[in-house]
Structure formats: C-alpha cells, structure tokens
C-alpha positions, 0 to 999 in steps of 0.5 A: 860506009856500010857495016862491011867497012868497019875493021873486024866486021865479015859478011856474016857478022855483018848480016848478024848485026842487020838482023839484030837492027844494027847499023853504023849509029846503033854500033857507035851508041852501043857498049862493048858487052853488049855488041859482043853478045848481039854478034857473038864476038870478043870484047875488044873486037867489039870495042875496035868495032864501035871505035871505028862507027864512032870515028866515021860519024860526027859525034860531037857537040852542035850548036844551040842555034842548030838545035832550035832550026831542027825544033821547027820541023816539030809537028803536034798531033790534036787530042780532039779537047782545046783545053787538053791541048793548050795543057800541052802546049798545042797538042802532043809533041813530035820527037818526045814521049808523052806519057798517061798515067792513071788508074784503070778507067780514067781514060788513058787508052781513050786519048790513045785511040783518039790520037790513033785517029787525029795523026791521020788526018791533015796538018791544018786539021791538027794531023800530021798525014801518017799512020800509027805502030800500036804495041798492045800488051794488056789486050786493050786495043778496040778497033770498034771504038778507033772506028766509032771516033773515026766516024764522029769526024767524017772519016772513013771507019775502014780507011783509018783502021788499014793505017793503024799496025797493031802487034801483041807484046807476049812479054817484056823481050818481046815488047822490046824487040817489037820497038827494035825492029819498027825502023824499017816499017816507020819508014815503008808506012809513013809512021807519025804516031808509037802507042805502047799501052801499056809500058810496064804491065809485061815488066811488072808481071815479068819482074816481080819481087824486090831481087828482081827490080834491077834488073827490070829497071834496066830493061826499061830503061833500054826499052825507052831509049829505043823509043826516044831514038826513034822519035828522035830520028824520024821525027814522029810522037811516042805515046805511052800509057802507065799504070799506078799504085798507091805509095804508102808514105803518102798520108795526105792527098793522092797517093796514086804514083806511076810504075817504073820509078826514076827511070821513067819520070826522067825519060818520059818528056812530058807526063800527064797523070789522068783521073775520073770526075764525075759522068763522062768528065775526066781531069788531066794534070801535067806533072812533068814538062821541060818547058811548061809549067804544072797545071790542070784542065778537065776534058770529056770522054764522049761516044764520039771521042775526046771533047771539051 
C-alpha cells in the first residue's frame, strides 16, 4: 500500500509526508496532532488517515515464541574487552539502546570509537560487517583516534574511516531531525551501529531552567523512541553517551546521577556507569538491564584501544 492510497492523501500531502520521513508504519504510530502539524491538515483528517493506515497494517499481538525467534537474529559487537563484553552478556546488542554515562574522561567516547572500529570486523571476530552513523553533539569525534585503534588490530584505517558517517548536530532540533532522516541512509550504507555522543548535551543547553523541563523531556522522549524504532526496524545497535550531575540529595555514597531523568532511565535497555580508576583503568558498572544482574568490572583504555 502506498501513501496515496490512504483516504485524504493526495500527491502534495504524500510528498510532504515522505519529505518528513513518514511511511505507512510511522503514520500508524503517530498522534493526530503530530500528523496535522507535519502535513498541514485538519486534526479530523489526520485521524482518518491514521485509522486507515492502522487498518492496513497488522498491529495486534504476536506470540512470545515468534518474538523469541526474532531475537535469534540479534547480533553483538565486542567492546575490545572480554570482561566488559561479559558484563553486557556478550557485547553490545542490536535492537537495543546501550547507554554509557559518567564524568568527563571516564572513557565514554573511547568505548564508542572502539565500537565504530569493531562493528566493521567479521562476525566471527566480534563484529557485524556493517558501518557506522555517528551523531556528534559536543565536537568530540576524533578520526585520528579511530585510525589508531584500527591500526592496532591490523585494519586499514582509511577504509575504517570511509565507513563512518559523521554528522555534527548544531542544536537539539537538528539532532532529532538527523535521527528521523537516517532511515534511507541506514539501508544504503549498511549501517549496523548508531552512536550519539552525547545524547543530552544540546537538550541541556536548549532547555535550561525548571520552566523548560517538561518540553525538554517530551522532546528527549521523542528522540529516544525514534532511535529505538531504527534499532528494531534495521536490527542495529544504538549506543548513546550521557552527561552526569551531582545529586545533592545523596549524602552517602556516589552522588553521580545521569541527565535525562526517568525518560532516559526507562528508554535505555542497558545502562553502564563508567568511572576513572588508577592509571588507564576504568570501572564499568551495569546499573540497569532487563535480563542481567547488576555487576561491575574493570577494563583499560590503552593507546591501542579498549582492552582487559
């Protein structure tokens, strides 16, 4: 079924929807107000279009056994450290969002650089034979560091860098649009890993103060759900990094708290807290996972990359 087949959708409206990245599935999952804003139509017309798209799709329940069958297709990317892989149940999982949070210098970007190299390796070597989409929000992407990590595992650094597609987000709205427009590129370029480093930086600066908190969380929620849809649809891994703050309410123990509140806490499949230890050592603690126990391990950030 094409967009033009939906009642009330002419060529001009269909073009607007396609430009905004909407297909039948996305329309079916939209709200009438969202659709009316995007396509410049009345809310009642939007409701009819949404209902028609839902009728054309099978949007019911599916058997748990079918879901189990789908999960057999899940791939994993090695982090470069066996201990860190074990903490994550075998590496970074596709169809999931993995969040690394911690203070400056805790190794968040370093892990992402290593994953951008490793995802391109063969499947029997801890990779997915796929490429990378990188959304850079803090100007922290360093191609020379990626090249250094590639050389350490005897890969051609130029070829590795050719397969990493970087976009610099100028603000939170631009960041959301980059994720929304990623669909076509994912298919064309065989993308198997999306990195957003960092997810919350722009939202934090664009929506400062308590008065803007509600709108910030709403936008953040929309953004993270777009990323999850991409992960599910294309069987790829999404890795996000997150900034932290000190929670003044915590009097004993570590007051470090990730930005993003409950919206991000519920959306990320795996949450890993990174902190600096002595020399090149980093401590990784698995804070949240749907299927793994809370645990922690130590890994190293060496000149050649992430190692045990």
